[in-house]
C-alpha positions in Angstrom: -32.6 179.2 121.3 -33.2 181.1 118.1 -33.2 177.8 116.2 -35.7 176.4 118.7 -38.0 179.4 118.3 -37.7 179.1 114.5 -38.5 175.5 114.6 -41.7 175.9 116.7 -42.8 178.9 114.6 -42.4 177.1 111.3 -44.1 174.0 112.7 -47.1 176.0 114.0 -47.4 178.2 110.9 -47.7 175.1 108.8 -51.4 175.0 109.7 -53.1 175.7 106.3 -56.5 177.1 106.6 -57.6 175.6 103.3 -57.1 172.1 104.9 -59.5 172.9 107.7 -62.5 172.5 105.5 -61.1 169.9 103.2 -63.3 167.1 104.4 -66.3 169.3 105.4 -66.5 171.1 102.1 -65.5 168.1 100.1 -68.1 165.8 101.6 -70.9 165.4 99.2 -73.6 162.8 99.4 -73.2 160.7 96.3 -76.2 159.1 94.6 -76.8 155.5 95.4 -73.5 154.1 94.1 -74.6 150.5 93.7 -76.5 148.2 91.4 -79.8 147.2 92.8 -79.8 143.5 91.9 -82.9 141.5 92.8 -81.7 137.9 92.3 -83.8 135.6 90.2 -83.2 131.8 90.7 -83.1 130.2 87.2 -83.4 126.5 86.5 -80.2 124.5 86.9 -78.9 122.2 84.2 -77.2 118.9 84.7 -73.9 120.8 85.2 -75.5 123.0 87.9 -75.2 126.2 85.7 -77.8 128.9 86.0 -79.6 130.1 82.8 -81.2 133.4 82.5 -85.0 133.3 81.8 -86.1 134.2 78.3 -88.6 136.6 79.8 -86.2 138.5 82.0 -87.7 141.8 83.1 -85.3 144.7 83.7 -85.9 148.3 84.8 -83.8 151.2 85.9 -84.1 154.3 88.1 -82.4 157.6 87.6 -80.6 157.8 90.9 -80.1 161.6 90.8 -83.8 162.2 90.2 -84.8 159.8 93.0 -82.5 161.5 95.5 -83.7 164.9 94.4 -87.3 164.2 95.2 -87.1 161.6 98.0 -88.3 163.5 101.1 -86.4 161.3 103.5 -83.1 162.0 101.8 -83.7 165.7 101.5 -84.5 166.0 105.2 -81.5 163.9 106.3 -79.2 165.7 103.9 -80.2 169.1 105.3 -79.5 167.9 108.8 -76.1 166.4 107.6 -75.1 169.7 106.0 -76.2 171.8 108.9 -74.1 169.8 111.3 -71.1 169.9 109.0 -71.4 173.7 108.7 -71.5 174.0 112.5 -68.5 171.7 112.9 -66.6 173.6 110.2 -67.3 177.0 111.8 -66.1 175.7 115.2 -62.9 174.3 113.6 -62.2 177.6 111.8 -62.7 179.5 115.1 -60.2 177.2 116.9 -57.7 177.5 114.1 -58.0 181.3 114.1 -57.5 181.4 117.9 -54.4 179.3 117.6 -53.1 181.5 114.7 -53.7 184.6 116.9 -51.6 183.1 119.7 -48.8 182.4 117.2 -49.0 186.0 115.9 -48.8 187.4 119.4 -45.8 185.2 120.2 -44.0 186.5 117.1 -44.7 190.1 118.0 -43.5 189.8 121.6 -40.8 187.2 121.4 -38.1 189.9 121.5 -39.3 191.1 124.9 -39.3 187.6 126.5 -36.6 185.9 128.4 -35.3 182.6 127.2 -37.3 180.8 129.9 -40.5 182.7 129.0 -40.1 182.1 125.3 -39.5 178.4 125.9 -42.7 178.2 128.0 -44.8 179.9 125.3 -43.4 177.7 122.6 -44.2 174.6 124.5 -47.7 175.8 125.2 -48.2 176.7 121.5 -46.9 173.2 120.5 -49.4 171.6 122.8 -52.3 173.7 121.5 -51.3 172.8 117.9 -51.3 169.1 118.8 -54.7 169.3 120.4 -56.0 171.1 117.4 -54.7 168.4 115.1 -56.4 165.7 117.2 -59.7 167.7 117.2 -59.5 168.1 113.4 -59.0 164.3 113.0 -61.9 163.6 115.2 -64.2 165.9 113.3 -63.2 164.4 110.0 -63.9 160.9 111.3 -67.3 162.0 112.7 -68.2 163.4 109.3 -67.1 160.3 107.5 -69.1 158.1 110.0 -72.2 160.2 109.6 -71.9 160.0 105.8 -71.5 156.2 105.8 -74.5 155.8 108.2 -76.8 158.0 106.0 -75.7 156.1 102.8 -76.3 152.8 104.5 -79.8 153.8 105.7 -80.6 155.2 102.2 -79.4 152.0 100.5 -81.5 149.9 102.8 -84.7 152.0 102.3 -84.4 152.0 98.5 -83.5 148.3 98.1 -86.3 147.2 100.6 -88.8 149.2 98.6 -87.6 147.8 95.3 -87.9 144.2 96.5 -91.5 144.8 97.4 -92.1 146.8 94.2 -90.6 143.9 92.1 -93.0 141.4 93.7 -95.9 143.2 92.2 -94.3 144.0 88.8 -92.5 140.7 88.2 -89.2 142.5 87.8 -86.0 140.5 88.3 -83.4 143.3 88.0 -83.5 147.0 88.8 -80.4 149.1 87.9 -79.4 152.7 88.5 -78.8 155.0 85.6 -76.4 158.0 85.9 -73.1 159.2 84.6 -71.2 156.7 86.9 -73.1 153.6 86.0 -72.4 151.0 83.3 -75.9 151.5 81.9 -75.3 153.8 78.9 -78.8 153.9 77.7 -82.3 152.9 78.9 -85.5 153.4 77.1 -88.2 155.4 78.8 -90.5 152.4 78.9 -88.4 150.7 81.6 -87.7 153.9 83.6 -89.5 153.4 87.0 -88.0 156.5 88.7 -91.4 158.2 89.2 -93.0 155.1 90.6 -90.1 154.7 93.0 -90.2 158.3 94.1 -93.9 158.1 94.7 -93.7 154.9 96.6 -90.8 155.9 98.7 -92.4 159.2 99.7 -95.7 157.5 100.5 -93.9 155.0 102.7 -92.0 157.8 104.5 -95.1 159.8 105.0 -96.8 156.8 106.6 -93.8 156.2 108.7 -93.8 159.8 110.0 -97.5 159.7 110.7 -97.2 156.8 113.1 -97.4 157.8 116.8 -94.2 157.4 118.8 -94.6 154.4 121.2 -94.3 155.4 124.8 -91.7 153.8 127.0 -93.4 150.9 128.8 -90.2 149.4 130.1 -90.0 151.5 133.2 -90.5 149.7 136.4 -93.9 150.3 138.1 -93.7 151.8 141.5 
């Protein structure tokens, strides 16, 4: 019985508080981690190879700067962080409650019968398992929210750049930050401010549009 008690106690005490916020604290929205290629169809030779035009126009955006001043991203990121903070606090409270139950068991185990101790151990083991499942579900929810936001952000920026390129005759727009392959870009081809202005104007217009009422309800 002593070995059984020791087994459950060691298993339950293995809950490390620092792991509770591993995902929540470690989740940071990265800048747009992709190259924004706007494909240009070149003329084909007899061997069906594509040649780059001699007047190829390239520009870049500073992704960190765009994200810093893009109102849509700032609002969505605030919501994302607020939700994660709430989830993290709830997880911490649950972990503390479980730890309190473990501590109470350790203090009173000497006063329990073998049957009582076994029942408490089984209950604690079940609570520990439920907590682990909850922790996994929270981590998955955070990951899904992050992927969704990144996908929406990517779509908004690339859609804008495609329209922007039509009026500026750009064929390629790249991102410029410490993670990109672009090591240098002259200020003359930096369109970050134009992109920020355009994105914010589009988002402002989007928010100003009235919400359409639901006309799908059946008439009485």
